[in-house]
C-alpha positions as CSV (number, residue, x, y, z in Angstrom):
1,K,-13.8,3.7,21.4
2,L,-15.6,6.1,19.2
3,K,-15.0,6.0,15.5
4,D,-13.6,9.1,13.7
5,K,-14.8,10.6,10.4
6,I,-12.6,8.4,8.3
7,E,-13.6,5.2,10.1
8,T,-17.2,6.0,9.4
9,S,-16.8,7.1,5.8
10,G,-17.9,3.8,4.3
11,D,-16.7,1.5,1.6
12,G,-17.2,4.0,-1.2
13,F,-14.7,6.4,0.4
14,F,-12.1,3.7,0.8
15,K,-12.6,2.5,-2.8
16,K,-11.9,6.0,-4.1
17,I,-8.7,6.1,-2.1
18,I,-7.6,2.7,-3.4
19,D,-8.4,3.7,-7.0
20,A,-6.5,7.0,-6.7
21,Y,-3.4,5.1,-5.4
22,K,-3.7,2.6,-8.2
23,I,-3.7,5.4,-10.7
24,L,-0.6,6.9,-9.1
25,A,1.2,3.5,-9.1
26,T,0.5,3.2,-12.8
27,E,1.5,6.8,-13.6
28,E,4.6,6.9,-11.4
29,P,5.9,3.4,-10.9
30,D,9.2,4.7,-9.5
31,R,7.4,6.4,-6.6
32,F,4.5,4.0,-5.9
33,V,4.4,0.2,-5.6
34,E,1.3,-1.9,-5.3
35,I,1.7,-4.7,-2.7
36,N,-0.6,-7.6,-2.3
37,S,-1.2,-7.9,1.4
38,E,-3.7,-10.8,1.4
39,G,-1.2,-13.1,3.0
40,N,-0.1,-13.0,6.6
41,I,1.7,-10.0,8.2
42,Q,5.2,-11.6,8.0
43,N,4.8,-12.3,4.2
44,T,3.6,-8.7,3.7
45,Y,6.5,-7.4,5.7
46,E,9.0,-9.4,3.7
47,K,7.6,-8.1,0.4
48,I,7.9,-4.5,1.7
49,I,11.5,-5.1,2.8
50,E,12.4,-6.6,-0.5
51,I,11.0,-3.7,-2.4
52,I,12.8,-1.2,-0.2
53,R,16.1,-3.1,-0.6
54,K,15.7,-3.0,-4.4
55,K,14.8,0.6,-4.4
56,L,17.7,1.6,-2.2
57,L,20.1,-1.0,-3.7
58,I,20.8,-2.4,-0.3
59,N,21.8,-6.1,-0.1
60,Y,22.0,-7.8,3.3
């Protein structure tokens, strides 16, 4: 598979994107949430679901 422009942009490009989202998360905490995804996929999924539940006030 050939890589597209974004995939070949390099680490500097991705760092700029990450930094921009961190600024947004700081400036607009009601709209953006930073999630640590260093764990496994299931743990990350559970964190996301918990945040969504709190935001939408849904309790299962």
